[in-house]
VEXDREN-2710 file (C-alpha; in Angstrom, 1 decimal):
% VEXDREN-2710
k/r/px/py/pz
1/MET/131.5/91.3/119.2
2/ASN/128.4/89.3/118.3
3/ILE/125.8/89.4/121.1
4/VAL/122.7/87.2/121.5
5/VAL/120.1/88.2/124.1
6/GLN/117.9/85.5/125.6
7/LYS/115.1/85.9/128.1
8/PHE/113.6/83.2/130.3
9/GLY/110.3/83.4/132.2
10/GLY/109.3/82.3/135.6
11/THR/108.4/78.7/134.7
12/SER/111.8/78.3/133.0
13/VAL/113.7/79.2/136.1
14/ALA/111.3/77.7/138.7
15/SER/113.7/74.9/139.9
16/LEU/117.1/73.4/139.5
17/SER/115.9/71.0/136.8
18/THR/114.4/73.8/134.7
19/GLN/117.4/76.0/135.1
20/LEU/119.6/73.2/133.8
21/GLU/117.4/73.2/130.7
22/VAL/117.9/76.9/130.5
23/MET/121.7/76.4/130.7
24/LYS/121.5/74.1/127.6
25/LYS/119.8/76.9/125.6
26/VAL/122.5/79.4/126.8
27/MET/125.3/77.0/125.8
28/ARG/124.2/76.9/122.1
29/PRO/125.1/80.6/121.2
30/TYR/128.0/80.5/123.7
31/ARG/129.6/77.6/121.9
32/GLU/129.1/79.3/118.6
33/GLY/131.4/82.1/119.9
34/ASN/128.8/84.7/120.8
35/LYS/128.6/86.8/123.9
36/VAL/125.3/86.0/125.6
37/VAL/123.1/88.3/127.7
38/VAL/120.6/86.3/129.6
39/VAL/117.6/88.1/131.1
40/LEU/115.7/86.2/133.8
41/SER/112.4/86.6/135.6
42/ALA/111.7/85.6/139.2
43/MET/110.9/82.0/139.8
44/ALA/107.3/81.1/139.1
45/GLY/105.0/82.2/141.9
46/GLU/107.7/84.2/143.7
47/THR/106.5/87.7/142.8
48/ASN/102.9/86.8/143.9
49/ARG/104.4/85.5/147.2
50/LEU/106.2/88.7/147.8
51/LEU/103.1/90.8/146.9
52/ALA/101.0/88.8/149.4
53/LEU/103.7/89.2/152.0
54/ALA/103.6/93.0/151.6
55/ASN/99.8/93.0/151.9
56/GLU/100.0/91.0/155.0
57/TRP/102.2/93.6/156.6
58/VAL/100.3/96.7/155.6
59/THR/97.0/97.5/153.9
60/THR/98.4/99.9/151.4
61/PRO/102.1/99.2/150.8
62/ASP/104.4/102.1/149.8
63/ALA/105.0/101.8/146.1
64/ALA/108.8/102.5/146.2
65/GLU/109.3/100.0/149.0
66/MET/107.1/97.5/147.1
67/ASP/109.5/97.7/144.2
68/SER/112.5/97.1/146.4
69/LEU/110.7/94.0/147.7
70/VAL/109.5/92.4/144.6
71/SER/112.7/93.1/142.6
72/THR/114.5/90.5/144.9
73/GLY/112.8/87.7/143.0
74/GLU/114.8/88.4/139.9
75/GLN/118.0/88.8/142.0
76/VAL/117.6/85.3/143.4
77/SER/117.1/83.8/139.9
78/CYS/120.2/85.6/138.5
79/ALA/122.5/84.7/141.4
80/LEU/121.5/81.0/141.3
81/PHE/121.8/80.7/137.5
82/SER/125.2/82.5/137.6
83/MET/126.4/79.9/140.1
84/LEU/125.4/77.1/137.7
85/LEU/127.3/78.7/134.8
86/LYS/130.4/79.4/136.9
87/ASN/130.3/75.8/138.1
88/GLN/130.7/74.8/134.5
89/GLY/133.8/77.0/134.1
90/ILE/131.9/79.7/132.1
91/ARG/133.0/83.3/132.8
92/ALA/129.6/84.7/134.0
93/ARG/128.3/87.2/136.4
94/SER/124.9/88.5/137.6
95/VAL/123.9/92.1/136.8
96/LEU/121.1/93.9/138.6
97/GLY/119.1/96.8/137.1
98/PHE/121.0/99.5/138.8
99/GLN/124.4/98.0/137.9
100/ALA/123.7/98.0/134.1
101/PRO/122.3/100.6/134.6
102/ILE/118.8/100.5/133.2
103/ARG/117.4/104.0/133.8
104/THR/113.6/104.5/134.1
105/ASP/111.2/107.1/135.1
106/CYS/109.9/107.2/138.7
107/SER/106.6/105.5/138.2
108/PHE/107.1/102.8/140.8
109/GLY/105.4/99.5/139.9
110/LYS/105.0/100.4/136.2
111/ALA/108.1/102.3/135.3
112/ARG/109.2/102.9/131.7
113/ILE/112.7/102.5/130.5
114/VAL/114.3/105.9/129.6
115/ASP/117.8/104.8/128.7
116/ILE/120.3/101.9/129.0
117/ASP/123.9/103.1/129.4
118/THR/125.9/100.4/127.7
119/THR/129.3/101.5/128.8
120/ALA/129.4/99.3/131.9
121/LEU/127.8/96.4/130.0
122/PHE/130.4/96.4/127.3
123/GLU/133.1/96.5/129.9
124/MET/131.6/93.5/131.6
125/LEU/131.3/91.7/128.3
126/GLU/135.1/92.1/127.8
127/ASP/135.7/90.2/131.0
128/HIS/132.7/87.8/130.9
129/ASP/131.1/85.6/128.2
130/VAL/127.7/85.5/129.8
131/LEU/125.9/88.3/131.7
132/VAL/122.9/87.2/133.7
133/VAL/120.7/90.3/133.9
134/ALA/117.7/90.8/136.3
135/GLY/114.6/91.4/134.2
136/PHE/111.6/93.5/135.3
137/GLN/113.7/96.1/137.1
138/GLY/115.7/99.3/136.7
139/CYS/116.5/102.5/138.7
140/GLU/115.3/106.1/138.6
141/ASP/117.4/109.2/138.8
142/GLY/117.5/109.0/142.6
143/ARG/118.9/105.5/142.2
144/ARG/115.9/103.9/143.8
145/ILE/115.0/100.5/142.4
146/THR/111.9/100.5/140.1
147/THR/110.0/97.7/138.4
148/LEU/108.4/97.7/135.0
149/GLY/105.1/96.0/135.7
150/ARG/103.8/92.5/134.9
151/GLY/105.7/90.9/132.0
152/GLY/108.4/93.6/132.3
153/SER/111.3/91.1/131.8
154/ASP/110.2/90.9/128.1
155/THR/110.7/94.6/127.9
156/SER/114.0/94.4/129.7
157/ALA/115.3/91.8/127.2
158/VAL/114.2/93.6/124.0
159/ALA/115.5/97.0/125.3
160/MET/118.8/95.3/126.1
161/ALA/119.0/93.8/122.6
162/ALA/118.3/97.2/121.1
163/ALA/120.9/99.0/123.2
164/LEU/123.6/96.3/122.6
165/LYS/122.6/95.9/118.9
166/ALA/122.3/92.2/119.5
167/GLU/121.9/89.7/116.6
168/VAL/118.6/88.5/117.9
169/CYS/116.4/88.6/121.0
170/GLU/115.2/85.1/121.9
171/ILE/112.2/85.0/124.3
172/TYR/111.8/81.6/125.9
173/THR/108.5/80.6/127.5
174/ASP/106.6/77.5/128.3
175/VAL/104.8/77.6/124.9
176/PRO/106.5/77.0/121.5
177/GLY/105.5/80.3/120.0
178/VAL/102.7/82.6/119.1
179/PHE/99.4/80.9/118.1
180/THR/96.5/82.0/116.0
181/THR/94.5/82.1/119.3
182/ASP/94.6/80.6/122.7
183/PRO/95.1/76.8/122.3
184/ASN/93.4/76.3/125.7
185/ILE/90.2/77.6/124.1
186/CYS/90.6/76.4/120.5
187/SER/92.2/73.0/120.1
188/ASP/93.0/73.5/116.5
189/ALA/94.9/76.8/117.0
190/THR/98.1/76.7/115.0
191/LYS/101.6/78.2/115.6
192/ILE/102.4/81.3/113.5
193/ASP/105.9/81.1/111.9
194/ARG/106.2/84.8/111.4
195/ILE/104.1/87.7/112.6
196/ALA/104.5/91.5/112.0
197/TYR/105.3/93.9/114.8
198/ASP/101.9/95.6/114.3
199/GLU/100.0/92.4/114.6
200/MET/101.9/91.3/117.7
201/LEU/101.2/94.8/119.2
202/GLU/97.5/94.3/118.7
203/MET/97.5/90.8/120.1
204/ALA/99.6/91.9/123.1
205/SER/97.3/94.9/123.8
206/MET/94.4/92.4/123.7
207/GLY/95.7/90.4/126.5
208/ALA/97.7/87.7/124.6
209/LYS/100.2/86.6/127.3
210/VAL/103.1/85.6/125.1
211/LEU/104.8/89.0/124.9
212/GLN/104.3/92.1/127.0
213/ILE/103.1/95.0/124.8
214/ARG/106.0/97.4/125.7
215/SER/108.5/94.8/124.6
216/VAL/106.9/94.7/121.2
217/GLU/106.9/98.5/121.0
218/PHE/110.6/98.5/121.7
219/ALA/111.2/95.8/119.1
220/LYS/109.3/97.7/116.4
221/LYS/110.9/101.1/117.2
222/TYR/114.5/99.7/117.1
223/ASN/113.9/96.9/114.5
224/VAL/114.8/94.1/116.9
225/THR/113.9/90.6/115.6
226/VAL/112.3/88.7/118.4
227/HIS/112.2/84.9/118.4
228/VAL/109.5/83.5/120.7
229/ARG/110.2/79.8/121.5
230/SER/109.9/77.1/124.1
231/THR/112.5/76.5/126.8
232/PHE/111.5/72.8/126.8
233/SER/111.9/71.9/123.1
234/ASP/114.3/72.7/120.2
235/GLU/111.6/73.4/117.6
236/GLN/111.6/76.8/115.8
237/GLY/109.2/79.3/117.4
238/THR/107.6/82.5/116.0
239/LEU/109.6/85.4/114.6
240/VAL/108.3/88.8/115.4
241/CYS/109.6/91.1/112.6
242/GLN/108.9/93.6/109.9
243/GLU/105.9/92.7/107.8
244/ASP/106.2/91.5/104.2
245/ASP/104.0/90.6/101.3
246/ASP/103.4/87.0/102.5
247/MET/102.0/88.3/105.8
248/GLU/99.7/90.8/104.0
249/ALA/98.3/88.0/101.8
250/VAL/96.6/86.4/104.8
251/LEU/93.3/88.2/105.6
252/VAL/93.3/87.5/109.3
253/SER/96.3/86.3/111.3
254/GLY/94.9/85.8/114.8
255/ILE/92.0/86.0/117.2
256/ALA/92.7/87.5/120.6
257/TYR/90.5/88.1/123.7
258/ASP/90.6/90.1/126.9
259/LYS/88.4/89.3/129.9
260/ASP/90.0/92.1/131.9
261/GLN/87.4/94.6/130.9
262/ALA/84.8/96.7/132.6
263/ARG/82.1/98.8/131.0
264/ILE/81.0/102.2/132.4
265/THR/78.1/104.3/131.2
266/LEU/77.4/107.9/132.1
267/VAL/73.7/108.4/131.5
268/HIS/72.2/111.7/130.1
269/VAL/75.4/113.7/130.0
270/GLU/75.2/117.3/128.7
271/ASP/76.0/117.3/125.0
272/ARG/78.3/120.3/124.9
273/PRO/81.9/121.1/124.1
274/GLY/84.4/120.3/126.9
275/VAL/82.4/117.5/128.6
276/SER/84.5/114.7/127.1
277/ALA/87.6/116.4/128.3
278/ALA/86.1/116.8/131.7
279/ILE/85.4/113.0/131.8
280/PHE/88.6/111.6/130.4
281/SER/91.3/114.1/131.5
282/PRO/91.1/113.2/135.2
283/LEU/91.2/109.5/134.3
284/ALA/94.3/110.1/132.2
285/GLU/96.0/112.0/135.0
286/ARG/95.5/108.8/137.2
287/LYS/97.0/106.7/134.4
288/ILE/93.7/104.8/133.9
289/LEU/93.7/103.3/130.4
290/VAL/90.4/104.0/128.6
291/ASP/89.9/101.7/125.6
292/MET/86.6/101.6/123.7
293/ILE/84.4/104.7/123.7
294/VAL/80.9/105.1/122.3
295/GLN/78.7/108.2/122.5
296/ASN/74.9/107.8/121.8
297/PRO/72.3/110.6/121.7
298/SER/69.6/110.0/124.4
299/LYS/67.1/112.8/125.0
300/GLY/67.1/116.5/124.0
301/SER/70.6/117.9/124.5
302/LYS/71.7/114.9/126.4
303/THR/73.9/112.0/125.4
304/ASP/75.0/108.7/126.9
305/MET/78.8/108.1/127.2
306/THR/80.0/104.5/127.4
307/PHE/83.6/103.4/127.6
308/THR/85.8/100.5/128.9
309/VAL/88.6/100.3/131.4
310/PRO/90.6/97.5/133.0
311/LYS/88.7/95.7/135.7
312/ALA/91.4/96.6/138.3
313/ASP/90.7/100.3/137.7
314/ILE/86.9/100.2/137.9
315/LYS/86.6/101.3/141.6
316/GLN/89.0/104.2/141.1
317/THR/87.3/105.2/137.9
318/LEU/83.9/105.2/139.5
319/LYS/85.2/107.3/142.4
320/VAL/86.7/109.8/140.1
321/LEU/83.4/110.1/138.1
322/GLU/81.3/110.3/141.3
323/ASP/83.5/113.2/142.5
324/LEU/82.9/114.9/139.1
325/ARG/79.1/114.4/139.0
326/TYR/78.1/118.0/139.4
327/GLU/80.8/119.3/137.1
328/ILE/79.9/116.8/134.3
329/GLY/76.1/116.9/135.0
330/TYR/75.2/113.3/134.3
331/GLU/72.0/111.7/135.7
332/ASP/73.2/108.2/136.5
333/LEU/76.4/106.1/136.5
334/LEU/76.3/102.5/135.5
335/SER/79.0/99.8/135.5
336/SER/79.5/96.2/134.5
337/SER/82.5/93.9/134.8
338/ASP/81.0/90.8/133.2
339/VAL/82.1/91.7/129.7
340/SER/85.1/90.8/127.5
341/LYS/86.6/92.0/124.3
342/VAL/87.3/89.7/121.3
343/SER/89.4/90.9/118.3
344/ILE/90.2/89.8/114.8
345/ILE/93.7/90.9/113.8
346/GLY/95.7/90.9/110.6
347/VAL/97.8/93.3/108.4
348/GLY/95.9/91.9/105.4
349/MET/92.8/93.8/106.6
350/ARG/94.5/97.1/105.4
351/ASN/93.7/96.4/101.8
352/HIS/90.5/94.3/102.0
353/SER/86.9/95.1/102.9
354/GLY/84.2/92.8/104.2
355/VAL/86.1/91.5/107.2
356/ALA/83.9/93.2/109.9
357/SER/80.6/92.2/108.1
358/ARG/81.8/88.6/107.9
359/ALA/82.6/88.6/111.6
360/PHE/79.2/90.2/112.4
361/ARG/77.4/87.4/110.5
362/ALA/79.4/84.6/112.2
363/LEU/78.7/86.0/115.7
364/ALA/75.0/86.6/114.9
365/ASP/74.7/83.0/113.7
366/GLU/75.8/81.9/117.2
367/ASN/73.3/84.4/118.8
368/ILE/76.2/86.5/120.3
369/ASN/75.1/90.1/120.9
370/ILE/77.7/92.8/120.2
371/LEU/77.7/95.5/122.9
372/MET/80.4/97.8/121.5
373/ILE/82.7/97.9/118.4
374/SER/86.1/99.6/117.8
375/THR/88.4/99.4/114.8
376/SER/91.9/100.2/113.8
377/GLU/93.7/99.7/110.5
378/ILE/94.4/96.0/111.3
379/LYS/91.9/95.1/114.0
380/VAL/88.2/94.9/114.7
381/SER/87.2/94.5/118.3
382/PHE/83.9/93.5/119.8
383/LEU/82.7/93.9/123.4
384/ILE/80.4/91.0/124.3
385/ASP/79.1/89.3/127.4
386/GLU/81.9/87.5/129.1
387/LYS/80.1/84.1/129.1
388/TYR/80.2/84.0/125.3
389/THR/84.0/84.6/125.1
390/GLU/85.2/81.1/124.3
391/LEU/82.3/80.5/121.8
392/ALA/83.1/83.8/120.0
393/VAL/86.8/82.9/119.8
394/ARG/86.1/79.5/118.3
395/THR/83.5/80.8/116.0
396/LEU/85.8/83.5/114.5
397/HIS/88.8/81.2/114.4
398/LYS/86.7/78.8/112.2
399/GLU/85.2/81.6/110.2
400/PHE/88.6/82.9/109.0
401/ALA/90.0/79.3/108.5
402/LEU/92.9/80.0/110.9
403/HIS/93.2/76.2/111.5
404/GLU/94.1/75.9/107.8
405/GLY/96.6/78.8/107.6
406/GLY/94.0/81.5/107.1
407/ILE/92.1/82.9/104.2
408/GLN/94.2/84.3/101.3
409/GLN/93.0/87.7/100.2
410/GLU/92.4/86.7/96.6
411/SER/90.0/83.9/97.7
412/CYS/87.9/86.1/100.1
413/THR/84.6/87.3/98.8
414/GLY/83.0/88.2/102.1
END
């Protein structure tokens, strides 16, 4: 059986009129003789409404009960959309996370998919032509409902496509694809026709909102071709797939930014073995994501340790470090949340030098100071003052000619 997986986000299922548009998209592969698995998010704004409701009831909602609450948003979307399909005479049914089942670990609120048992799904597909699956949710071994975190419906869809060995996973959003940068910041940003998994991973990790990072990890691991496109038009979107020579020929593919950053500095830490472990192990145990790390000698046997964490984790991070003050032996603890990270990304950077220096010059010409730098094989990231974020994005987008399709490696002399 040929299977197509389609995912639709909150704006796509926000009302009857938008769900009718969704139905048109579902009818295309259905009429071509495919079985269709449709993964839906909650209606736009519904998850936030439920979160606010919980916080109105109690100051610190129980994580497991919170998952039970917010998962109802997807249940509503699936039930309503299944009704529309059945009203058209299509053999359809809604499927919740525990019915699939989509098995996860027990990290309520940010669970990870462990396995999808396809036995029941294939049985349902024998009797139905369209399955409408609730995204964002699964169940742990105790059969309690879990949720996958923000953007989790993307992960649900790609994992479903991998498990069912679907022909393609189509991710429908309110934008027509993946752009060279945020069009809201840079008016001449262009849509990318094809982007490599690794490039998309870097862009997603940098805060690009088109795809959730774990969905890209699944796609790469199981070689699932993902087609990002708009619910509200028929134009071709962006294919996320294996890289090829054409992708490598372009020096830089995109510019991403992330304002969800906070910088923390431990001043005059003892420069001795074990101190780094004493700092970062407790943070890892609390699942606090540490990104950029810089260690600078200060005075004598002391060093300054600076690193970044998500803004939402800054209070917890500071508390952990304050509790460890005497164990670590630092003299002062500084923090700032008015910073952002801007990155240049491209698989073409693997085999070409001069990209970072070119970016340094472009930012210096605009008088933008770089606070921290980190690199990977296909990415260079800069931590800067948040107020310069948009200027930095536009500057780098222009510097690497992304409005014209990017700089080809053979023509770059920087």
